C-alpha positions, -999 to 999 in steps of 0.1 A, spaced: 79 149 -162 93 137 -129 104 103 -138 139 98 -123 165 87 -148 196 83 -125 206 73 -90 202 40 -72 173 17 -82 141 21 -63 106 5 -62 86 15 -93 116 18 -116 116 0 -149 148 -21 -151 162 -39 -181 181 -71 -173 205 -84 -199 219 -120 -198 252 -132 -212 236 -140 -246 223 -104 -248 187 -114 -242 168 -86 -225 140 -87 -199 121 -57 -185 108 -56 -150 91 -30 -128 107 -32 -93 85 -40 -64 95 -43 -27 84 -79 -26 87 -88 -63 106 -117 -78 118 -120 -114 114 -156 -126 133 -172 -155 143 -207 -166 178 -197 -153 166 -190 -118 149 -163 -98 160 -128 -88 143 -110 -59 137 -74 -67 152 -66 -33 186 -76 -48 183 -46 -72 166 -20 -50 192 4 -36 219 -8 -61 235 17 -85 225 15 -122 249 -7 -141 251 -33 -114 253 -71 -119 229 -94 -102 230 -132 -101 199 -155 -104 194 -184 -81 206 -206 -110 239 -187 -111 233 -166 -143 246 -130 -142 224 -102 -154 235 -66 -161 209 -41 -148 201 -7 -163 171 16 -166 156 16 -200 169 39 -227 140 55 -245 149 35 -277 147 3 -257 114 12 -242 97 21 -274 106 -11 -291 94 -32 -261 62 -12 -252 28 -28 -256 14 -19 -290 -20 -9 -302 -6 1 -336 29 -2 -351 55 21 -335 78 45 -352 113 30 -350 139 50 -329 159 57 -360 130 75 -376 118 92 -343 153 106 -337 154 119 -373 120 136 -369 132 153 -337 165 163 -353 155 172 -388 123 189 -378 143 208 -351 120 200 -322 134 222 -295 129 228 -258 98 249 -252 84 241 -287 46 237 -292 41 206 -313 11 189 -329 12 152 -336 -15 134 -356 -16 96 -355 -3 88 -320 -4 51 -325 12 34 -295 28 66 -282 65 59 -292 70 91 -311 51 110 -284 77 99 -259 105 113 -281 86 146 -287 78 151 -250 115 147 -241 125 171 -269 101 199 -259 109 195 -222 88 208 -193 83 242 -208 70 229 -242 37 213 -251 26 184 -274 -9 179 -286 -16 144 -300 -46 136 -322 -57 100 -326 -88 88 -343 -92 55 -326 -100 53 -289 -83 20 -283 -50 33 -297 -53 64 -276 -58 43 -245 -26 23 -252 -6 54 -260 -16 71 -227 -6 41 -207 28 38 -225 37 74 -222 27 77 -185 44 44 -177 77 57 -191 76 91 -175 61 79 -143 37 109 -140 4 120 -154 13 143 -184 -15 168 -182 8 198 -178 25 195 -212 6 168 -231 -29 168 -244 -43 137 -261 -73 143 -283 -94 114 -296 -106 127 -330 -96 137 -365 -70 164 -368 -89 184 -395 -121 184 -375 -107 188 -340 -78 211 -343 -82 243 -322 -46 256 -321 -26 283 -339 10 295 -340 24 261 -333 61 254 -341 59 219 -355 33 196 -370 42 159 -372 18 136 -393 20 98 -390 -10 85 -409 -22 68 -440 -31 100 -458 -12 130 -444 -20 150 -476 -55 154 -462 -42 174 -433 -17 197 -451 -42 226 -452 -50 222 -415 -13 221 -407 -6 252 -427 -33 271 -407 -19 259 -374 18 266 -381 36 298 -373 57 312 -402 90 294 -402 74 263 -386 80 228 -399 57 201 -412 71 166 -411 52 135 -425 60 99 -419 47 75 -447 54 39 -456 52 37 -494 65 56 -524 30 63 -536 21 79 -502 54 99 -504 47 111 -539 12 123 -531 24 140 -498 52 158 -516 29 170 -545 2 182 -521 27 202 -500 43 216 -532 9 226 -547 -4 241 -515 15 273 -519 23 280 -482 54 258 -479 89 257 -491 100 229 -515 94 196 -496 124 174 -488 119 136 -489 143 110 -475 148 77 -456 174 64 -432 191 30 -431 209 17 -401 236 -10 -402 255 -23 -372 292 -33 -374 309 -63 -359 342 -53 -343 366 -77 -325 402 -67 -328 411 -66 -365 380 -85 -374 359 -56 -386 329 -61 -409 293 -50 -413 267 -72 -396 247 -95 -419 215 -79 -409 204 -43 -408 174 -20 -402 166 -11 -437 134 6 -449 109 14 -423 93 46 -438 99 78 -457 100 113 -441 88 144 -459 94 179 -444 89 215 -454 87 249 -438 58 273 -435 63 306 -453 48 339 -443 12 346 -452 8 361 -487 42 351 -498 45 332 -531 74 307 -533 100 313 -560 94 293 -591 111 260 -591 141 257 -615 146 223 -630 177 209 -647 171 206 -684 166 170 -695 199 154 -708 223 179 -691 242 180 -659 248 217 -658 237 236 -627 211 264 -634 
């Protein structure tokens, strides 16, 4: 992963230009390129060699702030074959599933490659991600998106497999399994066989019925700890002096996450203890 994330702009860099109304445009710098807008043109040569965080002016006099993409910006703007996992959910998967540098990760349901970008950054050059995608057209889009962001072929630490996880998986002792698909419960047994004891399974689903079936399947499998289900909501705040209030819009429900840990072979989980109906006492 040799894509440079700092230093002066150079040809080949992806640059995000933001105008005074906070409208963003993404360009890939070329030696003879020109960015055209109704507010005038900006030759790419005005950016090449400039430090990140510079301001450039179009021929129409509009100023643009120039930065390289943050990963969250790139994943929201990338070409899509399938819906992408929002940055708020991708960051929760990386954090709550504890995807660490050097980890071996399996991802099923690569979609457009957004989560793959987050996973590859988290595992680092010493880790490895294997992504399974059933549909060739989605896999093609994902590969282009991932390699465009990182700027290199990713063969050293990423393997993209076109096929079903259950029928194609050939790995064992992996650290994390991330499932982003319509029916993740169909892959729970395959995930259990691939995971090392202590490994984490994390599933992303859109509806409560999917969440319920995923939780019950993991619970009944017998190789995992009690599954944990949750969602995240993100709300921006407007802050100008003493005028402090929540924004009128927020990123609400996008999906549910379900996670559990792989127990050692032959270990039976302790029986679940439920709170008696009609009482608030802890057992």
